[in-house]
Backbone bond lengths (Angstrom), bond angles and torsions (degrees), N, CA, C in turn:
res aa  C-N    CA-C-N  psi(-1)  N-CA   C-N-CA  omega(-1)  CA-C   N-CA-C  phi
1 X - - - 1.477 - - 1.461 104.68 -
2 X 1.395 118.10 138.20 1.450 128.57 -178.62 1.522 103.84 -67.60
3 X 1.363 116.62 150.35 1.375 121.46 179.69 1.504 109.44 -74.84
4 X 1.434 121.57 -22.87 1.426 126.70 175.85 1.465 104.91 -67.17
5 X 1.409 123.02 -42.16 1.383 123.51 -176.99 1.470 110.27 -69.55
6 X 1.262 114.42 -40.79 1.556 113.53 175.54 1.553 109.28 -65.68
7 X 1.303 126.46 -39.08 1.367 122.80 177.38 1.432 115.99 -64.55
8 X 1.409 116.75 -41.81 1.491 120.83 176.36 1.711 110.09 -64.56
9 X 1.224 116.88 -37.21 1.521 117.16 -179.91 1.493 107.48 -67.77
10 X 1.411 121.17 -41.35 1.486 125.99 -176.29 1.375 111.15 -67.46
11 X 1.431 117.52 -39.01 1.464 114.18 -177.84 1.621 109.66 -81.80
12 X 1.374 120.74 -27.16 1.358 121.54 174.36 1.570 111.48 -68.15
13 X 1.307 111.63 -39.06 1.465 113.32 178.88 1.444 114.33 -65.76
14 X 1.352 114.35 -42.12 1.592 118.81 176.80 1.557 111.96 -61.06
15 X 1.274 112.17 -37.51 1.586 116.48 177.38 1.570 113.48 -64.11
16 X 1.358 110.33 -45.01 1.393 122.96 -177.22 1.640 109.55 -60.37
17 X 1.282 114.98 -48.93 1.396 125.00 -179.23 1.441 111.34 -57.02
18 X 1.409 111.70 -54.74 1.546 116.81 -179.16 1.419 114.65 -61.67
19 X 1.347 118.81 -40.98 1.414 121.75 179.51 1.512 114.68 -68.50
20 X 1.252 115.89 -36.70 1.403 124.68 179.67 1.443 112.21 -62.97
21 X 1.322 115.31 -48.08 1.492 124.24 175.92 1.481 111.83 -63.17
22 X 1.385 121.84 -34.86 1.333 126.34 -177.84 1.477 107.55 -71.90
23 X 1.269 119.57 -42.83 1.567 127.03 -176.67 1.531 108.50 -66.36
24 X 1.313 114.44 -43.60 1.568 119.84 176.75 1.423 110.80 -65.91
25 X 1.241 118.20 -39.87 1.458 125.80 -179.76 1.574 111.17 -64.33
26 X 1.272 114.59 -42.57 1.547 122.92 -179.06 1.537 110.04 -66.87
27 X 1.403 112.41 -32.90 1.529 116.67 -176.99 1.563 110.52 -70.35
28 X 1.441 114.50 -30.12 1.443 117.59 -176.31 1.524 109.99 -84.41
29 X 1.271 123.56 -3.87 1.504 121.95 -174.53 1.478 106.35 -83.18
30 X 1.297 112.83 131.24 1.575 117.06 175.92 1.494 119.22 -69.71
31 X 1.298 111.92 167.60 1.481 115.82 -177.66 1.463 112.26 -70.86
32 X 1.219 117.55 -22.62 1.682 121.39 175.65 1.469 112.39 -77.60
33 X 1.239 122.08 0.45 1.474 122.69 -175.33 1.493 108.46 -70.39
34 X 1.361 119.96 136.87 1.385 125.37 179.46 1.574 109.36 -112.46
35 X 1.305 116.07 102.37 1.483 119.11 -178.10 1.524 116.78 -62.30
36 X 1.222 111.40 -27.12 1.459 121.16 179.82 1.542 112.62 -61.27
37 X 1.324 121.07 -21.52 1.368 125.11 179.24 1.526 111.64 -87.79
38 X 1.357 119.81 -3.17 1.313 126.56 -179.42 1.587 112.79 -100.22
39 X 1.289 124.69 119.02 1.430 120.55 -173.91 1.624 107.72 -61.92
40 X 1.468 112.13 141.31 1.418 117.46 -178.37 1.523 110.34 -59.61
41 X 1.359 114.45 145.93 1.490 119.09 -176.98 1.537 103.46 -92.59
42 X 1.356 122.56 -14.33 1.508 121.58 -175.16 1.434 115.34 -58.21
43 X 1.372 115.10 -50.64 1.535 124.65 177.22 1.521 112.23 -58.17
44 X 1.379 111.54 -44.12 1.537 112.36 178.16 1.476 112.85 -59.84
45 X 1.427 113.30 -51.66 1.492 119.31 -172.18 1.439 107.19 -61.87
46 X 1.317 120.80 -44.77 1.449 121.72 -178.17 1.392 113.21 -57.22
47 X 1.418 116.92 -43.94 1.477 121.74 -178.99 1.552 105.01 -69.18
48 X 1.314 131.17 -38.72 1.329 123.40 -177.13 1.482 115.95 -76.87
49 X 1.392 113.14 -29.90 1.548 113.79 173.04 1.491 114.48 -62.21
50 X 1.468 109.35 -43.93 1.388 116.68 173.29 1.622 119.17 -57.15
51 X 1.290 109.58 -41.44 1.431 116.50 178.63 1.618 109.83 -66.12
52 X 1.381 115.96 -47.87 1.460 117.42 177.69 1.553 110.02 -65.44
53 X 1.203 122.32 -37.29 1.441 121.12 177.10 1.552 111.88 -65.48
54 X 1.202 112.07 -41.93 1.616 114.43 177.94 1.496 111.73 -61.30
55 X 1.348 118.39 -34.22 1.454 121.70 175.05 1.388 115.18 -68.19
56 X 1.397 118.23 -39.02 1.423 126.45 179.78 1.596 108.04 -66.31
57 X 1.402 117.91 -45.43 1.414 125.57 177.10 1.496 108.64 -58.21
58 X 1.258 115.99 -48.34 1.499 124.41 -177.08 1.649 107.83 -57.50
59 X 1.325 117.02 -47.38 1.555 120.14 178.73 1.369 109.74 -68.85
60 X 1.355 122.80 -34.62 1.376 121.74 177.88 1.537 113.43 -63.35
61 X 1.293 115.05 -52.91 1.396 125.28 176.01 1.576 115.50 -51.56
62 X 1.390 112.57 -42.18 1.385 115.80 177.44 1.488 113.01 -73.15
63 X 1.255 115.58 -30.05 1.552 123.97 178.26 1.597 107.06 -60.12
64 X 1.268 112.08 -57.80 1.520 118.75 -175.36 1.469 112.30 -64.70
65 X 1.329 116.98 -38.40 1.441 123.87 177.57 1.450 109.29 -61.01
66 X 1.342 116.73 -50.73 1.429 119.14 179.56 1.612 113.46 -59.00
67 X 1.465 110.97 -38.92 1.578 110.08 176.12 1.447 113.18 -65.92
68 X 1.410 115.09 -35.71 1.526 114.22 176.29 1.479 113.76 -62.30
69 X 1.468 114.70 -40.59 1.333 117.74 176.58 1.539 117.95 -59.75
70 X 1.383 114.53 -40.18 1.389 118.79 -179.71 1.631 108.41 -69.56
71 X 1.276 115.74 -33.57 1.464 117.21 178.09 1.481 109.00 -68.38
72 X 1.340 120.82 -40.44 1.504 119.10 176.63 1.519 110.31 -69.27
73 X 1.316 120.74 -28.29 1.454 121.38 173.03 1.404 116.72 -62.87
74 X 1.355 110.80 -36.92 1.573 117.63 -173.46 1.536 105.24 -71.72
75 X 1.299 115.29 -40.86 1.474 120.78 172.85 1.606 111.30 -53.08
76 X 1.282 111.74 -53.53 1.469 115.37 -178.76 1.520 111.24 -61.14
77 X 1.279 122.90 -35.45 1.483 125.06 178.09 1.478 109.27 -68.07
78 X 1.291 115.98 -44.56 1.500 119.03 178.03 1.564 112.41 -55.44
79 X 1.312 111.10 -54.64 1.509 119.97 -179.16 1.618 109.81 -56.99
80 X 1.213 110.90 -44.00 1.624 116.29 -176.28 1.545 104.91 -67.53
81 X 1.247 122.21 -43.21 1.495 121.89 176.97 1.391 110.46 -61.93
82 X 1.337 123.85 -45.44 1.552 120.70 178.91 1.456 111.39 -69.50
83 X 1.285 120.30 -32.12 1.445 121.15 171.84 1.492 119.04 -64.45
84 X 1.376 119.50 -27.50 1.349 128.37 175.35 1.549 107.54 -74.28
85 X 1.380 118.06 -45.50 1.427 120.58 175.12 1.493 111.30 -63.80
86 X 1.318 121.66 -35.25 1.483 123.30 176.95 1.611 107.59 -65.69
87 X 1.252 119.46 -39.01 1.499 125.04 -170.90 1.568 106.52 -81.67
88 X 1.350 115.92 -45.78 1.555 115.96 -173.87 1.508 110.71 -76.11
89 X 1.376 120.28 -10.53 1.336 121.59 175.02 1.555 114.06 -68.59
90 X 1.237 114.62 -3.66 1.401 122.71 -177.69 1.566 116.24 -59.75
91 X 1.449 110.31 -36.98 1.438 117.51 178.10 1.559 116.82 -67.84
92 X 1.274 117.41 -16.93 1.504 123.89 -177.92 1.529 111.42 -78.64
93 X 1.397 115.34 157.93 1.432 118.25 173.39 1.436 111.94 -44.93
94 X 1.310 119.66 167.10 1.454 127.06 -178.93 1.517 111.01 -64.57
95 X 1.342 114.79 -48.81 1.435 117.42 -178.03 1.618 116.64 -63.36
96 X 1.333 105.54 -39.61 1.540 113.35 177.25 1.532 111.34 -68.69
97 X 1.212 113.28 -42.89 1.497 120.87 -177.25 1.599 105.15 -60.22
98 X 1.329 115.36 -53.44 1.462 122.17 -179.01 1.431 112.37 -55.10
99 X 1.342 123.45 -39.12 1.443 130.30 -177.19 1.587 106.35 -67.73
100 X 1.320 111.96 -48.24 1.493 113.62 -174.05 1.486 109.36 -67.76
101 X 1.353 114.96 -39.88 1.542 116.17 -177.76 1.545 108.09 -70.86
102 X 1.287 118.72 -41.57 1.523 117.84 173.35 1.410 113.72 -54.26
103 X 1.285 121.74 -44.22 1.426 120.96 -176.58 1.523 114.94 -73.88
104 X 1.352 114.64 -32.62 1.443 120.90 171.19 1.533 112.22 -62.31
105 X 1.377 111.89 -43.90 1.475 114.61 175.12 1.521 114.43 -60.71
106 X 1.360 115.13 -39.93 1.424 122.20 177.41 1.565 113.39 -57.96
107 X 1.225 109.30 -45.32 1.518 117.78 -179.77 1.471 110.47 -66.90
108 X 1.282 119.08 -47.27 1.507 122.22 -175.73 1.521 104.89 -64.75
109 X 1.332 121.04 -47.75 1.439 122.55 179.40 1.472 113.83 -52.42
110 X 1.306 113.39 -45.69 1.551 125.11 -177.23 1.665 104.88 -60.75
111 X 1.274 110.97 -50.42 1.467 115.63 178.20 1.624 116.77 -53.53
112 X 1.259 112.32 -50.20 1.358 124.45 179.13 1.540 114.42 -64.96
113 X 1.228 117.07 -46.10 1.457 124.26 -167.50 1.511 111.32 -92.34
114 X 1.376 116.81 -39.07 1.412 123.32 -170.07 1.465 115.58 -114.47
115 X 1.291 118.37 -48.75 1.410 127.67 -165.01 1.565 105.15 -73.71
116 X 1.316 116.62 -35.78 1.547 120.92 -178.87 1.500 109.28 -63.72
117 X 1.403 118.37 -41.58 1.329 119.50 173.38 1.578 115.99 -67.43
118 X 1.308 113.72 -43.41 1.436 121.96 174.98 1.532 113.47 -53.37
119 X 1.362 117.00 -38.95 1.413 119.55 179.33 1.582 109.39 -65.08
120 X 1.346 111.58 -47.55 1.431 119.61 -174.47 1.622 114.40 -61.01
121 X 1.285 108.91 -38.88 1.559 119.39 -177.51 1.510 112.05 -85.58
122 X 1.298 124.79 -34.57 1.384 128.15 -173.74 1.493 118.47 -115.64
123 X 1.345 112.80 -16.55 1.410 119.75 179.62 1.507 119.65 66.98
124 X 1.446 115.26 27.01 1.427 123.94 177.17 1.555 107.43 -142.76
125 X 1.357 113.90 160.55 1.452 118.53 170.17 1.461 107.33 -73.20
126 X 1.314 114.19 156.46 1.499 120.26 179.57 1.528 117.75 -83.92
127 X 1.157 125.79 145.80 1.393 124.37 -179.21 1.501 113.14 -68.01
128 X 1.385 110.41 -36.62 1.572 112.50 174.34 1.465 114.16 -59.42
129 X 1.297 119.89 -38.64 1.479 120.63 174.25 1.519 111.44 -62.81
130 X 1.259 121.52 -39.46 1.492 119.39 173.09 1.464 113.61 -59.42
131 X 1.297 116.22 -45.74 1.413 121.34 175.10 1.535 114.81 -53.84
132 X 1.194 113.47 -45.02 1.511 119.90 -168.76 1.570 103.11 -74.07
133 X 1.316 115.99 -40.48 1.553 115.46 178.70 1.494 111.33 -63.94
134 X 1.433 113.45 -41.34 1.441 113.92 -177.23 1.639 111.36 -69.29
135 X 1.334 115.07 -17.47 1.441 117.34 171.86 1.511 111.83 -77.05
136 X 1.261 120.45 -35.16 1.511 125.27 167.78 1.549 110.53 -58.39
137 X 1.377 116.30 -42.24 1.373 116.45 -174.19 1.590 108.48 -72.07
138 X 1.438 115.80 -39.19 1.470 113.64 173.29 1.492 116.87 -61.86
139 X 1.336 118.12 -37.02 1.403 122.22 177.75 1.585 110.84 -59.41
140 X 1.272 118.19 -37.63 1.381 121.55 -178.93 1.567 114.62 -78.45
141 X 1.306 114.15 -47.18 1.385 120.98 -174.22 1.563 113.91 -77.90
142 X 1.291 116.70 -29.23 1.488 118.72 -179.54 1.516 112.61 -79.50
143 X 1.296 121.87 -13.78 1.355 123.41 178.56 1.643 110.98 -76.11
144 X 1.338 110.12 132.13 1.470 118.01 178.60 1.521 110.13 -98.16
145 X 1.339 122.51 109.86 1.412 120.86 -177.31 1.567 112.17 -59.79
146 X 1.463 109.52 139.76 1.526 116.02 -179.64 1.523 115.15 -99.23
147 X 1.281 112.90 -6.96 1.466 116.48 -179.35 1.456 110.48 -147.75
148 X 1.400 118.31 165.66 1.439 124.87 179.00 1.473 110.73 -55.17
149 X 1.448 118.06 -43.18 1.394 120.54 -177.79 1.494 115.15 -66.33
150 X 1.273 112.17 -29.13 1.421 117.57 177.82 1.705 111.72 -78.35
151 X 1.399 106.71 -36.03 1.458 110.73 175.71 1.486 114.65 -65.08
152 X 1.406 116.99 -34.00 1.436 118.08 179.13 1.553 111.11 -68.47
153 X 1.308 115.78 -28.69 1.528 117.16 175.08 1.404 115.75 -80.49
154 X 1.277 123.06 -17.39 1.427 127.21 -168.40 1.565 109.32 -66.10
155 X 1.270 115.81 -54.48 1.521 115.68 -176.87 1.482 114.17 -66.71
156 X 1.379 118.64 -36.97 1.549 114.25 174.20 1.448 113.95 -64.00
157 X 1.291 117.85 -30.77 1.444 123.47 178.60 1.631 105.07 -68.42
158 X 1.210 119.59 -46.20 1.465 122.93 -178.55 1.569 108.45 -63.90
159 X 1.398 119.79 -35.80 1.325 119.61 178.30 1.431 117.31 -72.89
160 X 1.423 115.16 -30.13 1.478 118.68 174.69 1.399 114.66 -68.86
161 X 1.419 113.02 -36.44 1.478 114.93 -178.95 1.575 105.07 -66.61
162 X 1.244 119.25 -40.96 1.512 123.96 178.55 1.475 108.18 -59.58
163 X 1.181 119.58 -40.81 1.553 124.73 -177.84 1.517 104.88 -67.99
164 X 1.324 123.79 -39.97 1.356 125.00 -178.40 1.527 109.13 -70.15
165 X 1.328 120.85 -32.69 1.496 123.95 -174.43 1.550 101.15 -78.07
166 X 1.339 123.01 -36.94 1.420 122.59 -178.82 1.524 112.22 -73.47
167 X 1.345 120.99 -35.57 1.389 122.06 171.28 1.669 109.48 -68.87
168 X 1.236 118.92 -33.83 1.448 116.75 175.24 1.581 112.01 -64.63
169 X 1.306 112.61 -39.25 1.536 118.88 178.36 1.539 108.66 -66.79
170 X 1.288 119.50 -34.44 1.495 118.84 174.76 1.534 111.96 -73.70
171 X 1.292 120.12 -31.81 1.365 125.36 173.04 1.524 110.69 -57.49
172 X 1.391 113.97 -49.16 1.313 122.00 -177.97 1.571 116.09 -62.00
173 X 1.367 111.32 -41.61 1.492 117.41 171.59 1.427 112.63 -64.53
174 X 1.413 124.92 -23.05 1.369 120.13 176.13 1.477 122.53 -90.80
175 X 1.309 111.48 8.78 1.539 119.25 179.48 1.450 107.95 -64.39
176 X 1.289 116.29 -50.99 1.568 122.72 -167.99 1.544 106.27 -71.45
177 X 1.336 109.35 153.08 1.494 118.88 176.00 1.521 108.09 -56.59
178 X 1.405 112.30 146.23 1.441 125.07 -175.76 1.611 110.97 -97.45
179 X 1.322 118.21 -18.44 1.446 116.05 -174.38 1.451 107.20 -97.07
180 X 1.385 119.80 127.24 1.540 123.11 178.17 1.477 108.83 -69.03
181 X 1.357 113.48 163.40 1.452 119.52 176.21 1.529 119.38 -56.82
182 X 1.425 110.81 -35.10 1.486 118.39 -174.36 1.549 108.79 -67.56
183 X 1.386 110.34 -34.74 1.543 112.49 179.18 1.508 109.94 -68.54
184 X 1.380 117.54 -40.32 1.431 117.05 -177.40 1.559 108.65 -64.95
185 X 1.372 115.70 -36.18 1.421 121.42 179.26 1.528 108.51 -58.01
186 X 1.372 116.98 -43.23 1.470 117.86 177.64 1.382 114.81 -70.01
187 X 1.335 126.58 -35.48 1.384 136.03 -179.64 1.500 108.55 -63.00
188 X 1.281 116.51 -48.39 1.487 120.66 -176.80 1.404 113.06 -78.07
189 X 1.366 115.76 -33.42 1.521 118.02 174.50 1.524 112.54 -67.94
190 X 1.314 112.20 -39.59 1.441 118.94 -179.65 1.529 111.08 -65.47
191 X 1.305 119.44 -33.31 1.418 129.64 -177.36 1.495 106.61 -67.69
192 X 1.374 118.16 -46.42 1.483 125.39 -175.94 1.504 104.38 -70.09
193 X 1.239 125.27 -42.06 1.476 126.01 -177.20 1.450 107.31 -68.03
194 X 1.334 120.79 -48.82 1.499 125.48 -174.17 1.438 110.50 -63.53
195 X 1.325 119.73 -39.66 1.501 124.52 -171.94 1.656 100.39 -82.27
196 X 1.306 116.90 -37.11 1.484 119.29 -179.05 1.630 111.76 -67.39
197 X 1.265 118.23 -24.31 1.476 123.63 174.93 1.505 112.59 -61.02
198 X 1.388 110.79 -26.45 1.529 112.84 -178.25 1.532 111.01 -59.06
199 X 1.383 118.23 -23.68 1.365 120.43 -168.84 1.664 107.11 -89.50
200 X 1.285 112.00 -11.18 1.422 116.32 169.04 1.529 123.02 -80.20
201 X 1.361 110.17 -9.34 1.478 115.34 179.51 1.402 115.46 -100.28
202 X 1.303 123.07 27.88 1.477 127.15 171.70 1.537 111.64 60.11
203 X 1.319 113.22 43.96 1.482 122.08 179.07 1.496 108.25 -56.74
204 X 1.314 118.97 133.09 1.407 126.32 173.38 1.513 110.76 -104.66
205 X 1.369 112.13 175.33 1.436 118.91 -168.81 1.624 107.57 -100.74
206 X 1.356 117.94 34.25 1.424 122.83 179.14 1.511 103.60 -85.70
207 X 1.318 117.46 148.48 1.434 119.36 -173.81 1.567 113.12 -68.63
208 X 1.254 117.48 -17.50 1.502 118.08 177.46 1.612 110.60 -77.38
209 X 1.393 113.21 -41.66 1.472 117.74 177.17 1.439 109.97 -64.77
210 X 1.393 113.29 -45.21 1.414 113.09 -176.58 1.590 115.48 -69.17
211 X 1.179 114.84 -30.88 1.520 121.27 175.90 1.474 106.99 -68.75
212 X 1.313 126.01 -44.61 1.352 128.37 -179.66 1.529 109.22 -67.98
213 X 1.306 123.96 -39.78 1.471 126.35 176.65 1.559 107.43 -65.65
214 X 1.263 123.28 -39.31 1.373 127.66 179.51 1.511 110.34 -66.71
215 X 1.263 115.73 -57.29 1.532 120.28 173.96 1.405 114.82 -52.64
216 X 1.343 121.76 -39.84 1.466 122.86 176.78 1.489 113.24 -64.14
217 X 1.377 113.70 -42.05 1.533 118.97 -178.45 1.509 106.53 -68.67
218 X 1.288 122.66 -39.48 1.415 129.81 -171.45 1.593 104.39 -72.31
219 X 1.418 119.63 -32.63 1.387 119.91 -179.79 1.579 107.72 -72.27
220 X 1.309 120.71 -42.32 1.425 118.87 -177.73 1.549 106.58 -66.02
221 X 1.284 118.40 -39.84 1.523 118.66 -178.70 1.588 109.93 -60.57
222 X 1.372 117.45 -38.10 1.449 128.51 -176.73 1.549 102.15 -64.68
223 X 1.360 119.00 -53.80 1.420 117.76 -173.06 1.626 111.63 -65.68
224 X 1.251 117.75 -36.42 1.458 120.94 176.66 1.434 109.77 -62.39
225 X 1.443 116.73 -44.85 1.492 121.55 171.17 1.562 113.87 -55.06
226 X 1.260 119.78 -45.53 1.293 121.29 -178.23 1.654 115.08 -65.45
227 X 1.327 114.04 -37.49 1.371 119.87 169.11 1.589 113.89 -55.66
228 X 1.369 110.51 -49.26 1.440 121.43 -178.72 1.506 112.30 -56.30
229 X 1.356 110.01 -40.54 1.483 120.40 -168.16 1.584 103.97 -76.90
230 X 1.218 116.74 -37.73 1.482 122.04 -176.92 1.528 112.77 -80.37
231 X 1.348 114.44 -17.56 1.463 121.92 -171.39 1.455 110.79 -70.55
232 X 1.444 124.25 -21.32 1.502 129.78 173.49 1.468 107.87 -108.70
233 X 1.340 123.68 90.50 1.492 122.39 -173.50 1.471 113.29 -57.44
234 X 1.304 121.72 -26.86 1.511 125.06 -176.47 1.593 114.25 -109.53
235 X 1.384 116.14 -5.08 1.423 117.81 -161.05 1.513 112.60 -113.33
236 X 1.388 123.04 -10.12 1.447 116.57 -170.63 1.515 105.34 -135.94
237 X 1.322 112.77 -167.86 1.521 121.52 -165.67 1.557 108.09 -55.73
238 X 1.382 119.24 -64.72 1.465 123.25 -173.35 1.533 106.23 -91.27
239 X 1.360 116.95 82.19 1.377 119.74 -168.56 1.625 104.46 -124.85
240 X 1.304 114.07 176.18 1.447 120.62 177.43 1.623 106.45 -75.51
241 X 1.291 110.02 148.12 1.428 111.62 -171.39 1.511 110.44 -121.58
242 X 1.324 120.85 177.22 1.455 124.63 -167.66 1.616 100.79 -108.19
243 X 1.327 116.18 23.62 1.425 114.14 177.35 1.596 116.34 -61.48
244 X 1.250 118.66 -35.45 1.484 115.89 175.69 1.483 117.82 -57.24
245 X 1.382 114.87 -29.74 1.477 119.07 177.32 1.406 108.93 -73.41
246 X 1.368 121.75 -44.59 1.438 123.73 -177.27 1.557 113.12 -74.11
247 X 1.422 113.99 -20.58 1.458 117.04 178.09 1.533 109.27 -78.55
248 X 1.429 118.65 -36.21 1.410 122.30 -173.53 1.514 110.47 -90.24
249 X 1.320 118.64 -14.56 1.522 125.50 -178.76 1.509 104.42 -127.20
250 X 1.299 122.46 64.10 1.450 124.20 -175.35 1.649 113.33 -63.97
251 X 1.439 108.09 -29.78 1.506 112.64 179.88 1.407 115.51 -67.89
252 X 1.392 122.43 -7.28 1.442 125.00 179.04 1.523 107.42 -93.85
253 X 1.168 126.72 -12.67 1.493 123.01 -178.77 1.554 114.90 -60.25
254 X 1.415 114.32 -30.76 1.392 110.56 -175.26 1.558 112.41 -82.03
């Protein structure tokens, strides 16, 4: 059964139960009942819906912010691993060292200049980036150490390339939006209900009430926009950046 069908059935069942109990309860009330002695439920329900929706918004913002932080951390780990490859290649002969560093520079340049834009536009890692990283891997793994000193550096270099590849895979998994459709349905429906409840409170056309109503609606819209913007860690305005690459490879900025 689809999750949307389950959600629809659950919401409909909840409404039916509440309305049925309310109708039955009203039929049992005597004619001498004075409703003015019972506190109005409107203010209470408005307050509770606002509190519940605020909690949901807070959890959503925390979730997308955490996803953005994880995406940025994967970028940092990838850049740091490649920097270690670049630095530890110092123990290898000049021709091997130059080839490794040249290919690392080529990969980093591609990530910063081309792949970042490719991720934002197409939502995937580029095939060229994969080929360039494979070339770095072959540079490291195909070399046969000629001394004990080179042999001691070989395995750490291989491990760093593997760490860079793993971080790149994590970066690729973090491209897509993290919020499922059912959550967006709840956020948007909750916004409509919460803002709509303003009209149940006998709002008048005084400038103070209109200003507060407008600010409240604008705040809800801003928070939803914030969640939407954070929801794609590499694809929108407030997104993860390639700063770790440019910081660790400053010679590639020019």
